[in-house]
C-alpha positions in Angstrom: 36.7 -5.0 -14.8 38.0 -7.7 -12.4 41.4 -9.2 -12.8 41.6 -12.2 -15.2 38.1 -11.5 -16.5 37.9 -11.9 -20.3 36.9 -9.0 -22.6 34.2 -11.3 -23.9 33.3 -12.6 -27.4 30.4 -12.4 -29.8 29.3 -15.3 -32.1 26.4 -16.6 -34.0 24.6 -19.9 -33.2 21.3 -21.6 -34.0 18.9 -24.2 -32.6 19.2 -26.7 -35.4 19.6 -30.4 -34.3 21.4 -33.4 -35.9 19.9 -36.8 -36.5 20.5 -37.7 -32.8 18.6 -34.6 -31.7 21.6 -32.8 -30.4 21.8 -29.0 -31.0 24.4 -28.0 -33.6 24.9 -24.6 -32.0 27.9 -22.8 -33.7 28.6 -25.9 -35.9 25.5 -25.7 -38.1 26.6 -25.6 -41.8 23.8 -23.0 -42.6 25.6 -20.5 -40.4 28.3 -20.3 -43.1 26.0 -20.1 -46.1 23.1 -18.1 -44.8 23.9 -14.7 -43.0 20.3 -14.5 -41.6 20.4 -18.0 -40.0 20.5 -18.2 -36.2 20.9 -15.5 -33.6 23.9 -13.8 -31.9 25.2 -14.5 -28.5 27.9 -12.9 -26.3 30.0 -14.7 -23.7 32.2 -13.5 -20.9 34.6 -15.7 -18.8 34.5 -14.7 -15.1 37.0 -15.7 -12.4 36.0 -18.0 -9.6 34.2 -16.3 -6.7 35.9 -18.4 -4.1 39.6 -19.5 -3.7 40.1 -22.8 -5.4 36.8 -22.5 -7.3 36.2 -22.9 -11.0 35.9 -20.1 -13.5 32.5 -19.5 -14.9 31.1 -18.2 -18.2 28.1 -15.9 -18.6 26.3 -16.2 -21.9 23.4 -14.1 -23.2 21.8 -15.0 -26.5 18.9 -14.3 -28.8 20.2 -11.0 -30.3 19.1 -10.5 -34.0 22.3 -8.8 -35.1 26.0 -8.8 -34.2 25.8 -5.1 -33.3 23.1 -5.6 -30.8 25.0 -8.5 -29.2 28.2 -6.5 -29.1 26.4 -3.5 -27.5 24.9 -5.7 -24.9 28.3 -7.1 -24.2 29.7 -3.6 -23.7 26.8 -2.7 -21.3 27.4 -5.9 -19.3 31.1 -5.2 -19.0 30.5 -1.6 -18.1 28.0 -2.6 -15.5 30.4 -5.0 -13.8 33.0 -2.3 -13.5 30.6 -0.4 -11.2 29.2 -3.5 -9.5 26.0 -3.8 -11.6 25.1 -7.3 -12.8 21.9 -6.7 -14.8 20.8 -9.4 -17.3 20.8 -7.7 -20.7 17.9 -9.9 -21.9 15.6 -9.3 -19.0 12.5 -7.2 -19.9 10.7 -4.8 -17.6 7.8 -7.2 -17.6 10.0 -10.1 -16.4 11.6 -8.1 -13.8 8.4 -6.6 -12.4 6.8 -10.1 -12.1 9.8 -11.4 -10.2 9.9 -8.2 -8.1 6.2 -8.7 -7.2 6.8 -12.3 -6.2 9.6 -11.3 -3.8 7.6 -8.3 -2.4 4.7 -10.5 -1.5 6.6 -11.9 1.4 7.4 -8.5 2.9 4.5 -6.1 2.1 1.1 -5.8 3.7 -1.5 -7.6 1.7 -3.3 -4.4 0.8 -0.1 -2.7 -0.4 0.9 -5.8 -2.4 -2.5 -5.9 -4.1 -2.2 -2.2 -5.1 1.2 -2.8 -6.5 0.0 -5.9 -8.4 -2.8 -4.0 -10.0 -0.6 -1.2 -11.2 2.0 -3.6 -12.5 -0.3 -5.9 -14.5 -2.9 -3.3 -15.6 -0.7 -0.3 -16.3 3.1 -0.9 -16.3 3.5 -4.2 -18.1 1.1 -3.3 -21.0 3.0 -0.1 -21.6 6.6 -0.8 -20.7 6.8 -4.5 -20.4 8.6 -5.3 -23.7 11.4 -2.8 -23.0 14.7 -4.4 -21.8 15.3 -3.5 -18.2 18.7 -2.1 -18.7 17.4 0.0 -21.6 14.6 1.6 -19.7 15.1 5.4 -19.9 13.6 8.6 -18.7 12.1 9.1 -22.1 10.0 5.9 -21.7 8.6 7.2 -18.5 7.9 10.6 -20.0 5.9 9.2 -22.9 4.1 6.8 -20.6 2.9 9.7 -18.4 1.7 11.7 -21.5 -0.2 8.7 -22.8 -1.9 8.0 -19.5 -2.9 11.7 -19.0 -4.2 11.8 -22.7 -6.3 8.7 -21.9 -8.0 10.6 -19.1 -6.2 9.1 -16.1 -6.0 11.4 -13.1 -2.7 12.9 -12.1 -2.8 11.4 -8.6 -3.4 7.9 -10.1 -0.5 8.3 -12.6 1.7 9.5 -9.8 0.9 6.4 -7.7 1.7 4.2 -10.7 5.1 5.9 -11.1 5.7 5.5 -7.4 5.2 1.8 -7.7 7.6 1.6 -10.7 10.1 3.8 -8.8 10.0 1.4 -5.9 10.7 -1.5 -8.2 13.6 0.2 -10.0 15.0 1.4 -6.7 15.2 -2.2 -5.5 17.1 -3.1 -8.7 19.6 -0.3 -8.0 20.1 -1.4 -4.4 20.7 -4.9 -5.6 23.4 -3.6 -8.1 21.3 -4.7 -11.1 21.0 -1.1 -12.4 23.2 1.9 -12.0 20.5 4.5 -11.5 16.7 4.9 -10.9 15.5 6.4 -14.1 12.0 7.1 -12.6 13.6 9.8 -10.4 13.1 12.7 -10.6 9.4 12.1 -11.2 7.8 13.4 -14.4 4.9 14.8 -12.4 5.0 16.2 -8.8 3.5 14.5 -5.9 -0.2 15.3 -5.7 -1.2 18.0 -3.1 -3.5 16.7 -0.5 -7.0 18.1 -0.8 -8.3 20.5 1.8 -9.8 18.7 4.7 -13.2 19.5 6.2 -12.7 19.1 10.0 -15.7 19.0 12.3 -16.0 21.4 15.1 -16.8 20.0 18.5 -20.4 21.2 18.0 -20.7 19.3 14.7 -19.2 16.2 16.3 -21.7 16.3 19.1 -24.6 16.8 16.7 -23.5 13.8 14.7 -22.9 11.6 17.8 -26.4 12.5 19.2 -28.0 11.5 15.9 -26.0 8.2 15.9 -26.9 7.3 19.4 -30.6 7.9 18.6 -30.5 5.9 15.4 -27.5 3.6 15.4 -25.9 3.5 18.9 -23.2 0.9 18.0 -22.0 3.0 15.1 -22.0 6.0 17.3 -19.7 4.2 19.7 -17.2 3.5 16.9 -17.2 7.1 15.7 -16.7 8.6 19.1 -13.9 6.1 19.8 -12.2 7.3 16.6 -12.6 11.0 17.7 -11.5 10.3 21.2 -8.4 8.3 20.5 -7.1 9.4 17.2 -6.8 5.9 15.9 -7.1 5.0 12.2 -10.3 3.3 11.0 -8.6 0.0 10.4 -7.0 0.1 13.8 -10.3 0.6 15.5 -12.0 -2.2 13.4 -9.2 -4.6 14.3 -9.4 -3.9 18.0 -9.9 -7.0 20.1 -11.3 -7.5 23.6 -7.8 -8.7 24.7 -6.4 -5.3 23.6 -8.6 -3.4 26.0 -7.3 -2.9 29.6 -10.0 -0.9 31.4 -8.2 -0.9 34.8 -5.2 0.8 33.2 -7.4 3.0 31.1 -5.4 1.9 28.1 -5.9 0.0 24.8 -3.1 -1.6 22.8 -3.0 -1.3 19.0 -1.8 -4.6 17.6 -3.9 -5.1 14.4 -5.5 -3.2 11.5 -8.4 -4.6 9.6 -8.2 -4.2 5.8 -10.2 -5.3 2.8 -8.1 -7.2 0.2 -9.4 -6.5 -3.4 -12.4 -4.8 -1.6 -13.7 -8.1 -0.5 -11.6 -10.4 1.6 -11.0 -9.1 5.1 -7.5 -9.5 6.6 -5.8 -8.5 9.9 -2.4 -7.0 9.3 0.1 -5.1 11.4 -0.5 -1.4 11.9 0.6 1.2 9.3 3.7 2.4 11.2 5.7 1.1 14.1 4.5 4.0 16.3 1.0 2.8 15.7 1.8 -0.5 17.4 1.6 1.1 20.8 -0.8 1.9 23.7 -3.4 4.6 23.6 -4.8 6.3 26.7 -8.6 6.4 27.4 -10.6 9.4 28.5 -13.6 8.8 30.8 -16.0 9.0 27.8 -14.1 6.3 25.9 -13.7 4.2 29.0 -17.4 4.2 29.5 -18.0 3.2 25.9 -15.6 0.3 26.1 -17.0 -0.8 29.4 -20.4 -1.1 27.9 -19.2 -2.8 24.8 -17.3 -5.4 26.7 -20.6 -6.8 27.9 -22.0 -6.8 24.3 -19.1 -8.5 22.5 -18.8 -12.1 21.5 -16.0 -13.9 23.2 -13.0 -14.9 21.1 -13.8 -18.0 19.2 -17.6 -17.5 19.2 -18.6 -17.1 15.6 -15.3 -15.4 14.9 -15.8 -13.0 17.7 -13.5 -11.1 19.9 -13.9 -7.8 18.1 -14.8 -4.6 20.0 -16.7 -3.2 17.1 -18.6 -5.8 15.2 -21.6 -7.0 13.3 -24.7 -8.5 14.9 -23.1 -12.0 14.6 -19.8 -11.0 16.0 -17.9 -10.8 12.8 -15.9 -7.6 12.0 -17.4 -4.6 10.3 -16.4 -4.2 6.6 -14.3 -1.0 6.1 -16.4 -0.1 3.0 -19.6 -0.5 5.0 -18.2 1.9 7.6 -17.2 4.4 4.9 -20.6 4.4 3.2 -22.7 4.2 6.4 -20.8 7.1 7.9 -21.6 9.3 5.0 -25.2 8.3 5.1 -25.6 9.2 8.7 -23.7 12.4 8.3 -26.2 13.5 5.6 -29.1 12.6 8.0 -27.5 14.5 10.8 -26.9 17.6 8.6 -23.2 17.9 9.3 -20.5 18.8 6.7 -19.2 16.0 4.6 -15.9 14.7 5.9 -14.0 11.4 5.8 -13.7 8.7 8.5 -9.9 9.2 8.3 -10.3 12.9 9.0 -12.0 12.2 12.3 -8.5 11.7 13.6 -8.0 15.5 13.1 -11.2 16.5 14.9 -10.6 18.7 18.0 -7.1 17.6 19.1 -7.2 13.9 18.2 -3.9 14.1 16.4 -2.3 15.5 19.5 -3.6 12.6 21.5 -2.3 10.2 19.0 1.2 11.7 19.1 1.3 12.0 22.9 0.1 8.4 23.2 3.6 7.4 22.2 5.4 9.5 24.7 4.5 9.7 28.4 1.4 8.3 30.1 0.6 11.6 31.9 0.9 13.6 28.6 -1.3 11.0 26.8 -4.0 11.1 29.5 -3.9 14.9 29.5 -4.5 15.0 25.7 -7.4 12.5 25.6 -9.0 14.1 28.7 -8.8 17.5 26.9 -10.8 16.0 24.0 -13.4 14.6 26.4 -13.7 17.9 28.1 -14.3 19.7 24.9 -17.0 17.2 23.9 -18.6 17.4 27.4 -18.8 21.2 27.3 -20.3 21.1 23.8 -22.7 18.5 24.8 -24.0 20.7 27.7 -24.3 23.6 25.3 -26.2 21.4 22.8 -28.6 20.1 25.4 -29.3 23.7 26.5 -29.9 24.8 23.0 -32.3 21.9 22.1 -34.4 22.4 25.2 -34.9 26.2 24.5 -35.4 26.0 20.7 -38.0 24.2 18.5 -36.7 20.9 17.1 -35.1 21.1 13.7 -36.9 19.3 10.9 -35.5 15.9 10.3 -34.5 14.7 6.8 -37.0 12.5 5.1 -36.4 8.8 6.0 -35.2 6.6 3.3 -33.7 3.1 3.1 -30.0 3.0 3.7 -28.6 1.9 0.3 -25.4 0.7 1.9 -25.7 -2.7 3.3 -23.1 -4.6 5.3 -20.8 -6.6 3.0 -20.8 -10.3 3.5 
């Protein structure tokens, strides 16, 4: 405890008012005659924080019994001895709401929305009434058991806990709590599912199907395979980011859907993503062609390299659904748009793209060479073999989101 800081005091007061509407506080006559009247408060006198300043008093009230007020006083004094200044009356719900408001200025919109949903739909209903400085590992353990018993998946519960851990971790860093009670986690981090990675032959089969049925979409998928960019980074690519003479594109934006509806351009996922990416001859040819087909910036919200017919950006959910639809038609294994980054050696290209230009060009050219070789083999096979039966046509149930 700091020098000249009082040990604190506990007293009972009420909210009764006199005839002039002034609160009686500790002077209410009923406090003497009725032991159940009013609530308990603690107060601590603190020294001035600056030379020549005035002392200040911290008061916390609303405790139903003297023991609870005295316990809160002891916690407050113990916390100050180690630099923690938590409000004994603040609930988990109050803290999480304040934490979300502060995080909104710093987080990507998509991340903030995910945190918001976990906080309001899961954490506050279950843990909200608990006082922040009384939150314990036992609360977290029972929360997890209740969530799993209700049928929630382990990965979902883990992500909810990760959100709470982030919030409590901030409270620890701000010296409002001594430790993060969410660590160690009750359940381990989910193991990533096994990826299905296309071979070059499967990639060429899909691209040939796309270029025959949806050429624009085929350009997008080959761009992802040939550069190793994330889906959102490709969808956020603008004409101004493409430098054909230098065989380079710059990644400045990622396109995301907020609440699965509103589209927003945000900064890329990592700092390394905000960099240049080398272009192979195949990707260079695609972007050269697309530059002549794109709306200029300002035209109907144009400027996007990959876009809808009216120049507006493609919705990420549409890309996800349409990709699976075309993959079924092409007869290739089911994979995700994200995992296209791992096809052939796209990940290598993405890493080298942040090192030296010669290494980056070598990596993306190696991808193009693999696809060129497989394309020749595919053409030879299709000219010497009877055509494979095509799947029955049916309407694409996934339409472009407005």
